[in-house]
PALUMFI-531705 format. One record per residue (C-alpha): residue number from 1; residue in one letter; x, y, z. Coordinates in steps of 0.25 Angstrom, whole numbers, padded with zeros to 4 digits. Last residue first. Layout:
PALUMFI-531705
+-----+------+-------+-------+-------+
!  nr ! rest !     u !     v !     w !
+-----+------+-------+-------+-------+
! NUM !    A !     X !     Y !     Z !
...
+-----+------+-------+-------+-------+
end
This chain:
PALUMFI-531705
+-----+------+-------+-------+-------+
!  nr ! rest !     u !     v !     w !
+-----+------+-------+-------+-------+
! 338 !    L ! -0078 ! -0002 !  0036 !
! 337 !    A ! -0090 !  0000 !  0045 !
! 336 !    E ! -0082 !  0008 !  0056 !
! 335 !    G ! -0070 ! -0002 !  0057 !
! 334 !    L ! -0061 !  0010 !  0059 !
! 333 !    K ! -0067 !  0022 !  0066 !
! 332 !    V ! -0069 !  0033 !  0057 !
! 331 !    A ! -0066 !  0048 !  0059 !
! 330 !    R ! -0075 !  0058 !  0052 !
! 329 !    G ! -0077 !  0065 !  0039 !
! 328 !    E ! -0086 !  0055 !  0032 !
! 327 !    R ! -0078 !  0054 !  0019 !
! 326 !    W ! -0064 !  0055 !  0026 !
! 325 !    S ! -0067 !  0045 !  0037 !
! 324 !    R ! -0074 !  0036 !  0027 !
! 323 !    T ! -0061 !  0036 !  0018 !
! 322 !    A ! -0052 !  0034 !  0030 !
! 321 !    A ! -0060 !  0022 !  0035 !
! 320 !    E ! -0059 !  0016 !  0022 !
! 319 !    A ! -0044 !  0018 !  0021 !
! 318 !    L ! -0043 !  0013 !  0035 !
! 317 !    E ! -0050 !  0000 !  0031 !
! 316 !    L ! -0042 ! -0001 !  0019 !
! 315 !    A ! -0029 ! -0001 !  0027 !
! 314 !    K ! -0035 ! -0012 !  0036 !
! 313 !    L ! -0038 ! -0020 !  0023 !
! 312 !    G ! -0024 ! -0019 !  0018 !
! 311 !    D ! -0018 ! -0023 !  0031 !
! 310 !    A ! -0027 ! -0035 !  0031 !
! 309 !    V ! -0022 ! -0038 !  0016 !
! 308 !    T ! -0008 ! -0039 !  0023 !
! 307 !    T !  0004 ! -0030 !  0023 !
! 306 !    R !  0016 ! -0036 !  0029 !
! 305 !    V !  0014 ! -0050 !  0023 !
! 304 !    P !  0015 ! -0063 !  0031 !
! 303 !    K !  0026 ! -0073 !  0027 !
! 302 !    G !  0023 ! -0085 !  0019 !
! 301 !    H !  0037 ! -0085 !  0012 !
! 300 !    T !  0033 ! -0083 ! -0003 !
! 299 !    V !  0021 ! -0074 ! -0001 !
! 298 !    A !  0027 ! -0066 !  0011 !
! 297 !    D !  0040 ! -0064 !  0003 !
! 296 !    F !  0032 ! -0060 ! -0009 !
! 295 !    F !  0024 ! -0050 ! -0001 !
! 294 !    H !  0037 ! -0044 !  0006 !
! 293 !    A !  0044 ! -0043 ! -0007 !
! 292 !    I !  0032 ! -0035 ! -0013 !
! 291 !    E !  0033 ! -0026 !  0000 !
! 290 !    L !  0048 ! -0024 ! -0001 !
! 289 !    A !  0047 ! -0019 ! -0016 !
! 288 !    Y !  0036 ! -0010 ! -0013 !
! 287 !    A !  0042 ! -0004 ! -0001 !
! 286 !    A !  0055 ! -0001 ! -0008 !
! 285 !    R !  0048 !  0007 ! -0019 !
! 284 !    Y !  0039 !  0014 ! -0009 !
! 283 !    R !  0042 !  0029 ! -0012 !
! 282 !    E !  0045 !  0026 ! -0027 !
! 281 !    L !  0031 !  0020 ! -0030 !
! 280 !    F !  0025 !  0029 ! -0019 !
! 279 !    F !  0029 !  0042 ! -0027 !
! 278 !    A !  0039 !  0053 ! -0029 !
! 277 !    E !  0049 !  0049 ! -0018 !
! 276 !    P !  0050 !  0060 ! -0007 !
! 275 !    V !  0057 !  0073 ! -0010 !
! 274 !    D !  0072 !  0073 ! -0011 !
! 273 !    S !  0080 !  0081 ! -0001 !
! 272 !    S !  0083 !  0095 !  0002 !
! 271 !    V !  0090 !  0104 !  0012 !
! 270 !    E !  0089 !  0119 !  0009 !
! 269 !    T !  0096 !  0133 !  0008 !
! 268 !    K !  0110 !  0131 !  0010 !
! 267 !    S !  0110 !  0117 !  0004 !
! 266 !    Y !  0107 !  0103 !  0009 !
! 265 !    A !  0103 !  0091 !  0000 !
! 264 !    T !  0097 !  0078 !  0006 !
! 263 !    V !  0099 !  0065 ! -0002 !
! 262 !    E !  0089 !  0054 !  0003 !
! 261 !    T !  0085 !  0050 ! -0011 !
! 260 !    P !  0072 !  0047 ! -0019 !
! 259 !    R !  0065 !  0050 ! -0006 !
! 258 !    V !  0057 !  0041 !  0004 !
! 257 !    N !  0048 !  0048 !  0014 !
! 256 !    G !  0048 !  0047 !  0029 !
! 255 !    A !  0046 !  0037 !  0040 !
! 254 !    Q !  0045 !  0044 !  0054 !
! 253 !    L !  0047 !  0037 !  0068 !
! 252 !    M !  0043 !  0043 !  0081 !
! 251 !    G !  0047 !  0041 !  0096 !
! 250 !    T !  0043 !  0035 !  0109 !
! 249 !    S !  0028 !  0034 !  0109 !
! 248 !    G !  0028 !  0033 !  0094 !
! 247 !    L !  0025 !  0043 !  0083 !
! 246 !    V !  0025 !  0037 !  0069 !
! 245 !    E !  0029 !  0045 !  0057 !
! 244 !    F !  0025 !  0044 !  0042 !
! 243 !    R !  0030 !  0046 !  0028 !
! 242 !    Q !  0026 !  0045 !  0014 !
! 241 !    D !  0026 !  0057 !  0005 !
! 240 !    Y !  0027 !  0054 ! -0010 !
! 239 !    G !  0033 !  0067 ! -0017 !
! 238 !    Y !  0034 !  0082 ! -0014 !
! 237 !    A !  0021 !  0087 ! -0020 !
! 236 !    A !  0013 !  0078 ! -0011 !
! 235 !    R ! -0001 !  0075 ! -0016 !
! 234 !    R ! -0010 !  0064 ! -0013 !
! 233 !    A ! -0010 !  0067 !  0002 !
! 232 !    T ! -0010 !  0059 !  0014 !
! 231 !    N ! -0010 !  0062 !  0029 !
! 230 !    I ! -0011 !  0050 !  0039 !
! 229 !    Q ! -0012 !  0052 !  0054 !
! 228 !    C ! -0011 !  0040 !  0063 !
! 227 !    L ! -0014 !  0039 !  0078 !
! 226 !    R ! -0013 !  0028 !  0089 !
! 225 !    G ! -0024 !  0026 !  0098 !
! 224 !    R ! -0023 !  0010 !  0099 !
! 223 !    K ! -0034 !  0008 !  0089 !
! 222 !    T ! -0028 !  0018 !  0080 !
! 221 !    R ! -0032 !  0033 !  0077 !
! 220 !    I ! -0031 !  0037 !  0063 !
! 219 !    T ! -0030 !  0051 !  0057 !
! 218 !    V ! -0031 !  0053 !  0042 !
! 217 !    A ! -0027 !  0065 !  0033 !
! 216 !    T ! -0030 !  0065 !  0018 !
! 215 !    S ! -0026 !  0071 !  0005 !
! 214 !    D ! -0030 !  0067 ! -0009 !
! 213 !    I ! -0045 !  0065 ! -0008 !
! 212 !    D ! -0055 !  0056 ! -0016 !
! 211 !    G ! -0068 !  0057 ! -0022 !
! 210 !    A ! -0063 !  0058 ! -0037 !
! 209 !    D ! -0067 !  0073 ! -0037 !
! 208 !    A ! -0058 !  0074 ! -0025 !
! 207 !    I ! -0047 !  0068 ! -0033 !
! 206 !    A ! -0050 !  0077 ! -0044 !
! 205 !    P ! -0048 !  0089 ! -0035 !
! 204 !    D ! -0033 !  0087 ! -0034 !
! 203 !    S ! -0023 !  0090 ! -0023 !
! 202 !    L ! -0031 !  0093 ! -0011 !
! 201 !    C ! -0042 !  0083 ! -0009 !
! 200 !    S ! -0045 !  0082 !  0006 !
! 199 !    G ! -0044 !  0072 !  0017 !
! 198 !    T ! -0049 !  0067 !  0030 !
! 197 !    A ! -0047 !  0054 !  0038 !
! 196 !    H ! -0051 !  0050 !  0052 !
! 195 !    L ! -0048 !  0036 !  0057 !
! 194 !    T ! -0052 !  0028 !  0070 !
! 193 !    D ! -0047 !  0015 !  0076 !
! 192 !    A ! -0035 !  0012 !  0066 !
! 191 !    E ! -0027 !  0000 !  0068 !
! 190 !    D ! -0013 ! -0001 !  0074 !
! 189 !    D !  0001 ! -0005 !  0070 !
! 188 !    L !  0005 !  0010 !  0070 !
! 187 !    I !  0014 !  0008 !  0058 !
! 186 !    W !  0006 ! -0003 !  0050 !
! 185 !    R ! -0008 !  0003 !  0053 !
! 184 !    F ! -0004 !  0017 !  0049 !
! 183 !    I !  0004 !  0012 !  0037 !
! 182 !    D ! -0008 !  0004 !  0032 !
! 181 !    F ! -0016 !  0017 !  0033 !
! 180 !    D ! -0006 !  0025 !  0025 !
! 179 !    H ! -0006 !  0015 !  0014 !
! 178 !    I ! -0021 !  0015 !  0013 !
! 177 !    L ! -0020 !  0030 !  0013 !
! 176 !    M ! -0018 !  0031 ! -0003 !
! 175 !    D ! -0028 !  0022 ! -0010 !
! 174 !    K ! -0038 !  0019 !  0001 !
! 173 !    F ! -0038 !  0032 !  0008 !
! 172 !    I ! -0036 !  0040 ! -0005 !
! 171 !    G ! -0048 !  0035 ! -0011 !
! 170 !    G ! -0053 !  0021 ! -0017 !
! 169 !    S ! -0043 !  0022 ! -0028 !
! 168 !    H ! -0053 !  0022 ! -0040 !
! 167 !    K ! -0055 !  0037 ! -0041 !
! 166 !    I ! -0041 !  0039 ! -0037 !
! 165 !    Y ! -0035 !  0032 ! -0049 !
! 164 !    E ! -0043 !  0041 ! -0058 !
! 163 !    V ! -0039 !  0053 ! -0050 !
! 162 !    P ! -0024 !  0050 ! -0054 !
! 161 !    P ! -0015 !  0047 ! -0041 !
! 160 !    A ! -0013 !  0059 ! -0032 !
! 159 !    G !  0001 !  0065 ! -0031 !
! 158 !    P !  0014 !  0065 ! -0023 !
! 157 !    D !  0007 !  0056 ! -0013 !
! 156 !    R !  0007 !  0059 !  0002 !
! 155 !    S !  0007 !  0050 !  0014 !
! 154 !    T !  0010 !  0056 !  0028 !
! 153 !    V !  0008 !  0046 !  0040 !
! 152 !    V !  0008 !  0050 !  0054 !
! 151 !    L !  0008 !  0039 !  0064 !
! 150 !    M !  0005 !  0041 !  0079 !
! 149 !    E !  0007 !  0032 !  0092 !
! 148 !    P !  0018 !  0021 !  0089 !
! 147 !    T !  0022 !  0015 !  0102 !
! 146 !    G !  0037 !  0016 !  0105 !
! 145 !    I !  0045 !  0024 !  0094 !
! 144 !    E !  0056 !  0013 !  0092 !
! 143 !    G !  0047 !  0002 !  0096 !
! 142 !    A !  0053 ! -0009 !  0086 !
! 141 !    D !  0039 ! -0009 !  0079 !
! 140 !    I !  0040 !  0006 !  0077 !
! 139 !    R !  0054 !  0004 !  0071 !
! 138 !    A !  0049 ! -0007 !  0062 !
! 137 !    K !  0038 !  0002 !  0057 !
! 136 !    L !  0048 !  0013 !  0054 !
! 135 !    A !  0057 !  0003 !  0046 !
! 134 !    S !  0045 ! -0001 !  0038 !
! 133 !    F !  0042 !  0013 !  0034 !
! 132 !    T !  0056 !  0016 !  0030 !
! 131 !    P !  0057 !  0003 !  0022 !
! 130 !    D !  0043 !  0004 !  0015 !
! 129 !    F !  0037 ! -0009 !  0016 !
! 128 !    R !  0025 ! -0005 !  0025 !
! 127 !    R !  0023 !  0006 !  0014 !
! 126 !    Q !  0020 ! -0005 !  0004 !
! 125 !    F !  0006 ! -0007 !  0008 !
! 124 !    G !  0003 ! -0017 ! -0003 !
! 123 !    I ! -0006 ! -0027 !  0003 !
! 122 !    M ! -0002 ! -0042 !  0005 !
! 121 !    C ! -0010 ! -0054 !  0003 !
! 120 !    V ! -0004 ! -0067 !  0005 !
! 119 !    V ! -0013 ! -0079 !  0002 !
! 118 !    G ! -0021 ! -0088 !  0011 !
! 117 !    A ! -0033 ! -0088 !  0002 !
! 116 !    G ! -0043 ! -0085 !  0014 !
! 115 !    E ! -0034 ! -0074 !  0019 !
! 114 !    V ! -0033 ! -0068 !  0005 !
! 113 !    A ! -0048 ! -0068 !  0003 !
! 112 !    E ! -0051 ! -0062 !  0016 !
! 111 !    A ! -0042 ! -0050 !  0014 !
! 110 !    C ! -0048 ! -0049 !  0000 !
! 109 !    A ! -0062 ! -0049 !  0005 !
! 108 !    R ! -0058 ! -0038 !  0016 !
! 107 !    A ! -0053 ! -0029 !  0005 !
! 106 !    R ! -0066 ! -0031 ! -0003 !
! 105 !    E ! -0074 ! -0026 !  0009 !
! 104 !    L ! -0064 ! -0015 !  0013 !
! 103 !    T ! -0066 ! -0009 ! -0001 !
! 102 !    L ! -0055 ! -0002 ! -0009 !
! 101 !    D ! -0047 ! -0015 ! -0010 !
! 100 !    V ! -0034 ! -0021 ! -0005 !
!  99 !    P ! -0028 ! -0007 ! -0005 !
!  98 !    K ! -0017 ! -0008 ! -0008 !
!  97 !    E ! -0008 ! -0016 ! -0017 !
!  96 !    C ! -0010 ! -0031 ! -0017 !
!  95 !    F !  0000 ! -0043 ! -0015 !
!  94 !    V ! -0008 ! -0056 ! -0015 !
!  93 !    H ! -0005 ! -0070 ! -0014 !
!  92 !    K ! -0012 ! -0079 ! -0024 !
!  91 !    K ! -0022 ! -0090 ! -0019 !
!  90 !    Q ! -0031 ! -0089 ! -0031 !
!  89 !    A ! -0043 ! -0084 ! -0023 !
!  88 !    A ! -0033 ! -0074 ! -0016 !
!  87 !    S ! -0028 ! -0068 ! -0029 !
!  86 !    K ! -0042 ! -0066 ! -0034 !
!  85 !    L ! -0046 ! -0059 ! -0021 !
!  84 !    I ! -0034 ! -0050 ! -0021 !
!  83 !    L ! -0036 ! -0047 ! -0036 !
!  82 !    D ! -0051 ! -0043 ! -0034 !
!  81 !    A ! -0047 ! -0035 ! -0021 !
!  80 !    H ! -0036 ! -0027 ! -0028 !
!  79 !    T ! -0043 ! -0024 ! -0041 !
!  78 !    D ! -0049 ! -0011 ! -0037 !
!  77 !    T ! -0036 ! -0006 ! -0031 !
!  76 !    S ! -0029 ! -0006 ! -0045 !
!  75 !    S ! -0019 ! -0016 ! -0048 !
!  74 !    C ! -0006 ! -0019 ! -0039 !
!  73 !    I ! -0010 ! -0033 ! -0035 !
!  72 !    V !  0002 ! -0043 ! -0034 !
!  71 !    T ! -0003 ! -0057 ! -0035 !
!  70 !    A !  0004 ! -0069 ! -0029 !
!  69 !    G !  0006 ! -0084 ! -0032 !
!  68 !    I !  0003 ! -0084 ! -0047 !
!  67 !    S !  0005 ! -0098 ! -0052 !
!  66 !    A ! -0010 ! -0101 ! -0051 !
!  65 !    D ! -0013 ! -0092 ! -0063 !
!  64 !    G ! -0027 ! -0088 ! -0062 !
!  63 !    M ! -0025 ! -0075 ! -0055 !
!  62 !    A ! -0015 ! -0070 ! -0066 !
!  61 !    G ! -0024 ! -0074 ! -0077 !
!  60 !    D ! -0037 ! -0069 ! -0071 !
!  59 !    I ! -0031 ! -0056 ! -0068 !
!  58 !    D ! -0025 ! -0054 ! -0082 !
!  57 !    A ! -0011 ! -0057 ! -0086 !
!  56 !    V !  0002 ! -0050 ! -0091 !
!  55 !    Q !  0014 ! -0059 ! -0089 !
!  54 !    A !  0027 ! -0056 ! -0081 !
!  53 !    G !  0042 ! -0054 ! -0085 !
!  52 !    H !  0043 ! -0042 ! -0076 !
!  51 !    A !  0043 ! -0030 ! -0085 !
!  50 !    A !  0034 ! -0037 ! -0095 !
!  49 !    A !  0024 ! -0039 ! -0085 !
!  48 !    L !  0024 ! -0024 ! -0081 !
!  47 !    A !  0023 ! -0020 ! -0096 !
!  46 !    A !  0012 ! -0031 ! -0099 !
!  45 !    A !  0004 ! -0026 ! -0087 !
!  44 !    A !  0005 ! -0012 ! -0090 !
!  43 !    E !  0000 ! -0015 ! -0105 !
!  42 !    R ! -0011 ! -0024 ! -0100 !
!  41 !    N ! -0017 ! -0013 ! -0091 !
!  40 !    V ! -0027 ! -0021 ! -0083 !
!  39 !    D ! -0016 ! -0026 ! -0076 !
!  38 !    V ! -0010 ! -0040 ! -0072 !
!  37 !    V !  0005 ! -0044 ! -0072 !
!  36 !    Y !  0008 ! -0058 ! -0071 !
!  35 !    K !  0020 ! -0067 ! -0068 !
!  34 !    L !  0028 ! -0059 ! -0058 !
!  33 !    R !  0038 ! -0069 ! -0052 !
!  32 !    V !  0042 ! -0070 ! -0038 !
!  31 !    G !  0053 ! -0080 ! -0032 !
!  30 !    P !  0062 ! -0068 ! -0029 !
!  29 !    Q !  0055 ! -0055 ! -0029 !
!  28 !    R !  0060 ! -0045 ! -0039 !
!  27 !    A !  0048 ! -0047 ! -0048 !
!  26 !    L !  0039 ! -0043 ! -0036 !
!  25 !    N !  0045 ! -0029 ! -0036 !
!  24 !    A !  0044 ! -0026 ! -0050 !
!  23 !    A !  0029 ! -0031 ! -0050 !
!  22 !    H !  0026 ! -0023 ! -0037 !
!  21 !    I !  0032 ! -0010 ! -0043 !
!  20 !    K !  0025 ! -0012 ! -0057 !
!  19 !    G !  0012 ! -0015 ! -0050 !
!  18 !    I !  0013 ! -0002 ! -0042 !
!  17 !    R !  0014 !  0006 ! -0054 !
!  16 !    G !  0004 ! -0001 ! -0062 !
!  15 !    A !  0004 ! -0015 ! -0067 !
!  14 !    G ! -0007 ! -0021 ! -0058 !
!  13 !    F ! -0009 ! -0035 ! -0054 !
!  12 !    V !  0004 ! -0043 ! -0052 !
!  11 !    A !  0004 ! -0058 ! -0053 !
!  10 !    V !  0015 ! -0066 ! -0046 !
!   9 !    D !  0022 ! -0079 ! -0048 !
!   8 !    L !  0029 ! -0084 ! -0036 !
!   7 !    T !  0041 ! -0092 ! -0040 !
!   6 !    K !  0043 ! -0105 ! -0032 !
!   5 !    V !  0056 ! -0106 ! -0024 !
!   4 !    A !  0064 ! -0118 ! -0029 !
!   3 !    D !  0064 ! -0130 ! -0019 !
!   2 !    T !  0077 ! -0131 ! -0010 !
!   1 !    M !  0088 ! -0141 ! -0012 !
+-----+------+-------+-------+-------+
end
């Protein structure tokens, strides 16, 4: 006779778009129960809680409940560090959406806290769990294209978020490109030596008035001399554009977009197919499910997570360097008083 598996009770912080996705995915995990939903918008929290048989709570109530074994943090960026620190203090495992924080000092404090508490802390870089991206990475690791030498990343949103959101986002490098910086480190398996970033505001003057830009071009040279180019835009009329290619010493691999269907139509005058998925929630639907399953598998079976708080810290360092490079109009050496 075996012992019954203990149910892991979870509190979700944030009942917005990504909170709804993570709540639904964790509710499907065996041995996991969504117990609390916490959000400053009580109506949103109540609706999400009702959908999954959970309760509405405040931060202190959820954190103070000893039965909560893990927290899933999907709230606004300015709450991330506080919630990570509170979770670590209560010995609760943590899944937190990017970024860890908007400042390196606070992010480093979070890394130290979770390490000291001995809890799992996974950062939500969902692109590593995308089936196509994962398959490409596996083929690189298997030596299919020899030594990776150059990575070109294209990352374009169908439209910019509201200006009020942008004002509190930390800027495009910390809000948007932080995912691309993580892809860079993961795919090339290397660290940046120097970085140059430039950008413009091409879609909406209100974004410039808020102190940000909507289009960027970033060039990174790694410590081993490899190169990475990242181009991003907040506006792409044709959908959510996420793709990259890796040039190696003996070949090249490309990862393309995801479309609603893979039907291609042929006629006398044209060949057509679906445009890419409309937004990141649809584009990374499978990745979100796989990453939350990975987190709970790691928590319940003592396995390492694929995207650690250290990865979050490294991506934030790159975002900080890119921000400095853009503002000062020069290349920045990593580690330069960050």
